C-alpha positions in Angstrom: 145.8 36.2 67.4 148.2 39.2 67.3 146.7 40.1 63.9 143.2 40.1 65.3 144.3 42.3 68.3 145.8 44.9 65.9 142.6 44.9 63.8 140.5 45.6 66.9 142.8 48.3 68.3 141.4 51.1 66.1 137.9 50.2 67.0 138.7 50.2 70.7 140.4 53.6 70.4 137.4 55.0 68.5 135.0 53.7 71.1 137.0 55.3 73.9 137.1 58.6 72.1 133.4 58.6 71.6 132.7 57.9 75.2 135.1 60.6 76.3 133.3 63.3 74.3 130.7 65.3 76.3 127.1 65.0 75.2 126.2 67.7 72.7 123.3 69.8 73.8 120.6 70.5 71.3 118.2 73.4 70.8 114.8 73.0 72.3 111.8 74.4 70.4 108.4 75.3 71.9 105.4 75.9 69.5 102.5 77.7 71.2 99.0 78.3 69.9 97.4 81.5 71.3 93.6 81.8 71.5 91.0 83.8 73.4 89.6 80.5 74.7 92.8 79.9 76.7 92.4 83.2 78.6 92.1 83.1 82.4 89.9 83.5 84.4 87.3 83.7 81.6 87.6 82.7 78.0 87.3 85.6 75.5 85.3 85.5 72.4 87.6 87.0 69.8 88.4 86.5 66.1 92.1 86.9 67.0 94.5 84.0 67.3 98.3 83.6 67.3 101.3 81.4 67.3 104.6 81.7 69.1 107.8 79.8 68.5 110.5 79.9 71.1 113.9 78.3 70.5 116.2 77.8 73.4 119.9 77.9 72.3 121.9 74.8 72.7 123.9 76.3 75.5 120.7 77.4 77.3 121.9 81.1 77.5 119.3 82.7 75.2 115.8 82.2 73.7 114.9 83.3 70.2 111.3 84.0 69.6 108.7 84.8 66.9 105.2 85.9 67.9 102.7 85.9 65.0 99.1 87.1 65.3 96.0 87.0 63.1 93.1 89.4 63.1 94.2 91.1 66.3 92.9 94.6 67.0 95.0 97.2 68.9 97.9 95.0 70.0 99.5 96.8 73.0 101.8 94.2 74.6 103.0 90.6 74.3 104.9 88.9 77.1 105.8 85.8 79.1 104.1 85.4 82.5 104.7 82.8 85.2 101.6 80.7 85.8 100.4 77.2 85.4 97.3 76.4 83.2 94.3 78.1 84.8 96.3 80.7 86.7 97.4 84.2 86.0 100.8 85.3 87.1 103.4 88.1 86.9 105.1 89.3 83.8 108.7 88.0 83.5 109.8 88.8 79.9 108.5 91.6 77.6 108.4 90.5 74.0 106.4 93.4 72.5 106.8 96.3 72.2 110.6 96.3 72.5 113.5 97.9 70.6 111.6 101.0 69.5 108.4 99.1 68.4 105.1 100.8 69.3 101.6 99.4 70.0 99.5 98.6 66.9 96.3 100.4 66.2 93.6 98.7 64.2 93.6 95.1 62.9 96.9 93.5 62.5 97.9 90.1 61.1 101.6 89.0 60.8 104.8 88.9 62.9 104.1 91.1 65.9 107.5 90.5 67.5 110.7 88.7 66.8 113.9 88.7 68.7 116.0 87.1 71.4 116.2 87.3 75.2 118.5 86.2 77.9 118.8 86.5 81.7 119.4 90.3 81.5 115.8 90.6 80.1 114.1 89.0 83.0 111.8 91.3 85.0 109.5 91.2 88.0 110.0 88.2 90.3 112.6 86.8 88.0 114.8 89.9 87.8 118.4 88.9 88.6 117.6 85.1 88.2 119.4 82.8 85.8 117.7 82.0 82.5 117.9 78.3 83.5 115.3 79.0 86.2 112.8 80.3 83.6 113.6 77.5 81.3 112.9 74.9 84.0 109.5 76.6 84.6 108.8 76.5 80.8 109.6 72.8 80.6 107.2 72.2 83.5 104.4 74.1 81.8 104.4 76.9 84.3 104.9 79.8 81.8 102.4 81.3 79.4 102.4 83.9 76.6 99.8 86.6 76.7 99.0 89.3 74.1 97.3 92.3 75.4 95.1 94.8 73.5 93.9 98.3 74.2 91.8 100.8 72.3 93.0 103.5 74.6 89.6 104.5 75.8 87.7 103.7 79.0 86.1 101.4 80.1 88.8 98.7 79.6 87.9 95.2 78.5 85.0 96.4 76.3 85.4 93.8 73.6 87.9 92.5 71.0 90.7 95.0 70.7 90.4 96.2 74.2 91.5 93.4 76.6 94.2 95.1 78.7 94.7 91.9 80.8 95.2 89.8 77.7 93.1 88.9 74.6 94.9 85.8 73.5 97.0 83.3 75.5 98.9 80.1 75.1 100.6 77.9 77.7 104.2 76.9 76.9 104.7 73.2 77.2 
């Protein structure tokens, strides 16, 4: 019996060590399709579409993003808004234009914006909040991405390339 106890001792120590380690957090990735059909309150007929990928860091302190569009005219802004499906809401993170980028004129396909944001980038009703508050809303499906367009002439919302309230949209879930 003493031989068996000595053989089991390393296994017991290893099991104890594994249970004592804190659970390792993993990155969380959101993939979001953006279309005119998802626009609120009325779907928009547009040839434009887009994709967004958001990756929450393992420590939950930052989010990396890439916003890609196809056949979008006059991209003027891209951002995160609070709002459940079917609702519009306030802007809380500006994704485009940032860092010296400027609005696009004409048709654009490709990476519109790429970067990283953290709690210091929160604006509007989330200014001063922790990033974890936004992340919770994202996980609950209460945040969407909106890409706005503007041809720079009145009247606004005159057709593709001129939807100042948003031409393509996708719900983060």
